[in-house]
C-alpha positions in Angstrom: 85.5 98.3 49.0 86.0 101.1 51.6 87.9 104.1 50.3 90.5 106.0 52.4 88.1 108.9 53.3 85.4 106.5 54.6 87.9 104.5 56.6 89.3 107.6 58.3 85.7 108.7 59.1 85.0 105.3 60.6 88.2 105.3 62.7 88.2 108.8 64.1 84.5 109.6 64.3 82.2 106.6 64.2 84.4 104.1 66.2 85.0 106.5 69.1 81.3 107.4 69.5 80.3 103.7 69.3 82.8 102.9 72.0 81.5 105.8 74.2 78.0 104.4 73.9 79.3 100.9 74.8 81.3 102.3 77.7 78.3 104.0 79.3 75.6 101.5 78.6 78.0 98.6 79.3 78.6 99.9 82.9 74.9 100.3 83.5 74.2 96.8 82.2 77.1 95.3 84.3 75.9 97.1 87.5 72.3 95.9 87.0 73.1 92.3 86.0 76.4 91.5 87.7 76.6 93.7 90.8 78.4 91.0 92.8 81.0 90.6 90.0 81.9 94.3 90.2 85.2 93.6 91.8 89.0 93.4 91.1 88.9 89.6 91.4 91.9 89.9 93.8 94.4 87.0 93.7 96.2 88.1 96.8 95.4 84.9 98.6 97.4 83.0 96.0 100.5 85.2 96.0 101.2 88.5 97.8 105.0 89.2 97.6 105.2 90.2 93.9 101.7 91.7 94.1 102.8 94.0 96.9 105.5 95.3 94.6 103.9 95.3 91.2 100.5 96.6 92.1 101.5 99.9 93.8 104.0 100.6 91.0 101.4 100.0 88.3 98.6 102.0 90.1 100.8 105.0 91.0 102.2 105.0 87.5 98.8 104.9 85.9 97.5 107.7 88.1 100.4 109.8 87.0 99.7 109.0 83.4 96.0 109.8 83.8 96.7 113.2 85.4 99.2 114.0 82.6 96.6 113.1 80.0 94.0 115.3 81.8 96.4 118.3 81.5 97.8 117.5 78.1 94.5 116.7 76.4 92.0 118.9 78.4 93.9 122.1 78.9 94.7 124.2 75.8 98.2 125.5 75.1 96.9 129.1 75.5 95.9 128.4 79.1 99.3 127.2 80.2 100.9 130.1 78.5 98.6 132.5 80.4 99.8 131.1 83.7 103.4 131.6 82.7 104.3 128.1 81.6 106.3 128.4 78.4 106.1 125.7 75.7 109.7 124.7 76.5 108.9 124.3 80.3 105.8 122.3 79.5 107.7 120.1 77.0 110.4 119.3 79.6 107.9 118.6 82.4 105.7 116.5 80.2 108.7 114.3 79.1 110.3 114.0 82.5 107.2 113.4 84.6 105.5 111.4 81.9 108.4 109.1 81.4 108.8 108.6 85.1 105.2 107.6 85.5 105.5 105.4 82.4 108.5 103.6 83.8 106.6 102.9 87.1 103.5 101.8 85.2 105.4 99.5 82.7 107.6 98.1 85.4 104.6 97.3 87.6 102.7 95.8 84.7 105.6 93.5 83.8 105.8 92.3 87.4 102.1 91.6 87.5 102.3 89.7 84.1 105.3 87.7 85.3 103.5 86.9 88.5 100.3 85.8 86.7 102.2 83.7 84.2 104.6 81.9 86.5 102.3 81.3 89.5 100.1 78.3 88.7 97.3 79.3 91.1 97.2 82.9 89.9 97.3 81.8 86.3 94.5 79.3 87.0 92.3 82.2 88.2 93.0 84.2 85.1 90.0 84.5 82.7 89.9 85.2 79.0 88.7 88.6 79.8 91.8 89.2 82.0 94.1 88.2 79.2 92.4 90.5 76.7 92.5 93.3 79.3 96.2 92.9 79.9 96.9 92.7 76.2 95.0 96.0 75.5 96.6 97.7 78.5 100.1 96.7 77.3 99.4 97.9 73.7 98.0 101.2 74.9 100.9 101.9 77.3 103.6 100.8 74.9 102.2 102.8 72.0 102.0 105.8 74.3 105.6 105.5 75.5 106.8 105.1 71.9 104.7 108.1 70.8 106.3 110.2 73.6 109.8 109.1 72.9 109.9 108.9 69.1 107.5 111.7 68.1 107.8 114.2 71.1 111.1 113.7 72.9 113.2 113.1 69.8 110.7 114.5 67.2 109.0 117.7 66.4 105.3 116.8 66.7 103.3 118.8 69.2 100.3 116.7 70.2 98.6 119.8 71.8 98.2 121.2 68.3 96.7 117.9 67.0 95.5 115.1 69.1 94.5 117.3 72.0 92.4 119.5 69.8 90.7 116.5 68.3 90.0 115.2 71.8 88.3 118.4 72.9 86.4 118.6 69.7 85.1 115.0 70.3 83.2 116.2 73.4 81.6 119.0 71.4 80.5 116.6 68.7 82.8 118.2 66.1 85.9 116.0 65.8 88.2 116.9 62.9 89.3 113.8 61.0 92.3 115.7 59.5 93.9 116.3 62.9 94.2 112.5 63.5 95.1 111.5 60.0 98.0 114.0 60.2 99.2 112.7 63.5 102.2 110.4 63.6 101.8 106.6 63.5 102.4 105.8 67.2 100.0 108.6 68.3 97.3 107.0 66.0 98.0 103.6 67.4 98.0 104.9 71.0 94.6 106.6 70.5 93.0 103.6 68.7 94.2 101.1 71.3 93.0 103.3 74.1 89.6 103.6 72.5 89.4 99.8 72.1 90.4 99.4 75.8 87.5 101.6 76.8 85.3 99.4 74.6 86.1 96.3 76.7 86.3 98.2 80.0 82.8 97.5 81.3 83.2 93.7 80.8 86.5 93.3 82.7 87.8 93.8 86.2 88.6 97.4 85.2 85.1 98.3 86.5 86.6 98.5 90.0 87.9 101.9 89.1 84.4 103.2 89.6 83.8 101.3 92.8 83.7 103.5 95.9 83.1 101.8 99.4 80.7 104.6 100.5 78.7 102.0 102.5 81.6 101.8 105.0 80.8 105.3 106.2 77.3 104.4 107.4 77.4 100.7 108.1 77.0 99.6 111.8 80.0 98.3 113.8 81.0 94.7 113.4 81.2 92.8 116.7 84.1 90.3 116.8 84.0 87.5 119.3 87.2 86.3 120.8 88.1 82.6 120.4 90.0 82.6 123.7 87.8 80.7 126.2 89.4 82.6 129.1 88.4 86.0 127.7 85.0 84.6 126.8 84.4 83.6 130.3 85.3 87.1 131.6 82.8 88.9 129.4 79.8 90.6 131.0 76.9 88.2 131.3 79.0 85.2 132.0 79.7 84.0 135.5 82.3 81.6 136.6 81.0 78.4 138.2 82.8 77.1 141.2 82.6 73.5 142.2 
């Protein structure tokens, strides 16, 4: 039977590094074995009205959340203080901007899930991997919102003195288990669900995040031919025949 210390070591040290290896090697494998499957698997042809509303909301929201995590996890508290941002100012900005991005992200996700479940053609194009991806996305986002509201907005926990330090230590190969075991429940669930999401990332449509259409910059022009017979007859190289 695994004791508490071993379980904590598995959760906050072994598991994250295993997922990091899967994340990197999984993308390499996916690119080499399934390059044509490196796509969003767009379902716009089946339905576009709800997609045009939910997709921008979700993507703009997730971009805001990502940038907030970059600042909150990657930048130490001493740096923001050095540039004149007090802890109170940072706390207010993090809550207001973070919750605004979360509302957009959650709202967009709910619209996309409603669309995918109620439209038969869209639902028919949904794979098991898509369902797992949406489940993990929802768990990660909901736990993050609850952590912000319960433990930060109406609580006293400062994640920049706990989770953020553990995150930076992770990249220097010295993660402190105690920092995460002392974190509140919703922060722990948020981090674990995010790690699991990164574990399945290479095998889902989320790979499109790393797709950049650089070939469009150097590809030759595409020549389109008109279907109008009158315009076709007036093109250079064609002569009208008179009877």
